[in-house]
ZAROVEX-336557 format. One line per field, with one value per residue (C-alpha): residue in three letters; x, y, z. Coordinates in nm, 2 decimals, m for minus. Layout:
N
resn = [ALA;...];
xx = [X;...];
yy = [Y;...];
zz = [Z;...];
END
This chain:
141
resn = [MET;MET;GLU;ILE;ASN;MET;LEU;PRO;VAL;ASN;ASN;GLY;ASP;CYS;ILE;HIS;ILE;ARG;PHE;SER;ASP;SER;PHE;GLY;ILE;HIS;ASN;ILE;VAL;VAL;ASP;SER;GLY;PRO;SER;THR;ALA;LYS;ARG;LYS;PHE;ARG;SER;LEU;LEU;TYR;HIS;ILE;TYR;GLU;SER;GLY;GLU;VAL;ILE;ASP;LEU;LEU;CYS;PHE;SER;HIS;ILE;ASP;ASP;ASP;HIS;ILE;ARG;ALA;ALA;ALA;GLN;ILE;ILE;PRO;GLU;GLU;LYS;TYR;VAL;ASP;GLN;SER;PHE;ILE;LYS;THR;LEU;TRP;LEU;ASN;ILE;GLY;LYS;ASP;VAL;PRO;LEU;ARG;GLN;GLU;PRO;LYS;ASN;TYR;LEU;GLU;LEU;SER;VAL;HIS;ASN;ALA;SER;GLU;LEU;TYR;SER;PRO;LEU;LYS;ARG;ALA;ASN;ILE;SER;VAL;ILE;THR;ASP;VAL;VAL;ALA;GLY;MET;LYS;ILE;PRO;LEU;GLY];
xx = [m2.41;m2.78;m3.09;m3.42;m3.69;m4.02;m4.21;m4.37;m4.71;m4.92;m5.12;m5.03;m4.69;m4.49;m4.15;m3.87;m3.60;m3.27;m2.91;m2.62;m2.44;m2.18;m2.45;m2.60;m2.87;m3.15;m3.52;m3.82;m4.11;m4.36;m4.70;m4.84;m5.01;m5.38;m5.45;m5.30;m5.00;m5.14;m4.79;m4.53;m4.53;m4.57;m4.24;m4.09;m4.16;m4.01;m3.76;m3.64;m3.73;m3.52;m3.28;m3.22;m3.33;m3.58;m3.80;m3.74;m4.09;m4.33;m4.50;m4.82;m4.87;m5.21;m5.51;m5.60;m5.67;m5.36;m5.13;m5.25;m5.52;m5.20;m5.07;m5.37;m5.48;m5.16;m4.98;m5.29;m5.12;m4.76;m4.75;m4.35;m4.48;m4.48;m4.26;m3.94;m4.02;m4.15;m4.01;m4.21;m4.51;m4.67;m5.06;m5.17;m5.51;m5.53;m5.53;m5.86;m5.92;m6.30;m6.47;m6.68;m6.78;m6.97;m6.75;m7.03;m6.78;m6.39;m6.31;m6.49;m6.28;m5.99;m6.12;m6.24;m5.89;m5.65;m5.96;m5.84;m5.55;m5.52;m5.63;m5.37;m5.05;m5.23;m5.31;m4.90;m4.75;m4.64;m4.58;m4.83;m4.83;m5.12;m5.10;m4.79;m4.72;m4.52;m4.09;m4.14;m3.86;m3.75;m3.39;m3.15;m2.82];
yy = [0.83;0.74;0.52;0.49;0.29;0.16;0.11;m0.17;m0.05;m0.30;m0.13;0.21;0.33;0.51;0.62;0.67;0.93;1.03;1.20;1.36;1.65;1.88;2.09;1.78;1.53;1.56;1.36;1.32;1.15;1.01;0.95;0.85;0.44;0.35;0.39;0.07;0.25;0.50;0.33;0.26;0.59;0.79;0.59;0.72;1.08;1.04;0.89;1.17;1.43;1.28;1.24;1.61;1.61;1.78;1.63;1.88;1.74;1.57;1.50;1.26;1.16;1.17;1.20;0.91;0.61;0.47;0.75;1.00;0.87;0.82;1.13;1.25;1.09;1.14;1.53;1.74;1.43;1.53;1.90;1.86;1.85;2.28;2.39;2.34;2.03;1.97;2.25;2.19;1.99;1.92;1.79;1.74;1.84;2.09;2.47;2.45;2.24;2.13;1.98;1.75;1.66;1.31;1.02;0.87;0.67;0.63;1.00;1.15;0.94;1.10;1.43;1.44;1.29;1.57;1.81;1.61;1.67;2.08;2.20;2.03;2.16;2.49;2.59;2.46;2.67;2.45;2.56;2.35;2.33;2.21;2.29;2.01;2.01;1.79;2.00;2.15;2.14;2.17;2.31;2.10;2.15];
zz = [m10.18;m10.25;m10.12;m10.29;m10.05;m10.11;m9.84;m9.80;m9.84;m10.06;m10.31;m10.34;m10.33;m10.13;m10.22;m9.99;m10.23;m9.93;m10.08;m10.01;m10.18;m10.11;m9.90;m9.71;m9.73;m9.89;m9.88;m10.15;m10.05;m10.33;m10.22;m9.92;m9.96;m9.78;m9.45;m9.43;m9.45;m9.23;m8.94;m9.12;m9.33;m9.02;m8.92;m9.20;m9.11;m8.79;m8.87;m9.09;m8.80;m8.52;m8.80;m8.78;m9.15;m9.37;m9.62;m9.94;m10.13;m10.09;m10.39;m10.44;m10.76;m10.81;m10.51;m10.55;m10.22;m10.23;m10.31;m10.05;m9.76;m9.50;m9.50;m9.50;m9.20;m9.05;m9.08;m8.92;m8.64;m8.57;m8.41;m8.58;m8.91;m9.09;m9.27;m9.14;m9.21;m9.56;m9.73;m10.03;m10.17;m10.48;m10.49;m10.83;m10.86;m11.02;m10.99;m10.81;m10.45;m10.49;m10.16;m10.08;m9.79;m9.82;m10.10;m10.28;m10.55;m10.58;m10.78;m10.50;m10.23;m10.40;m10.38;m10.10;m9.93;m10.14;m9.98;m9.56;m9.70;m9.84;m9.50;m9.21;m9.54;m9.53;m9.17;m9.14;m9.39;m9.57;m9.92;m10.13;m10.49;m10.61;m11.05;m11.08;m11.43;m11.65;m11.66;m11.31;m11.14;m10.77;m10.69;m10.41;m10.24];
END
């Protein structure tokens, strides 16, 4: 069984891949969409959680607003989002997390969003890999 769902987030992406094998059900979520997708992304996370499942991999392809903003707004608010719920997270920002207080342009907004998401992930003890490179793999099942 495999399901691939594209959430209707308008501008940006949010892809949910769900499949099963002899070890159980696995969930991979790629991106979260922009801030206007906040409710849809929250609903997806809560549905996975209420089903007694976990997110094996939450992957952000890059840190532009239309791929990361919904997560930056939702994850700090949800008490159940911790290392037992999100097993691995790829936040593609390189080796260092730059911090900016007030973004002045689109690039700085992207960095600000990543910074806003990174801090609560670390507080929740979620394993965050920030240096995402070609060929990386995650074992499932």
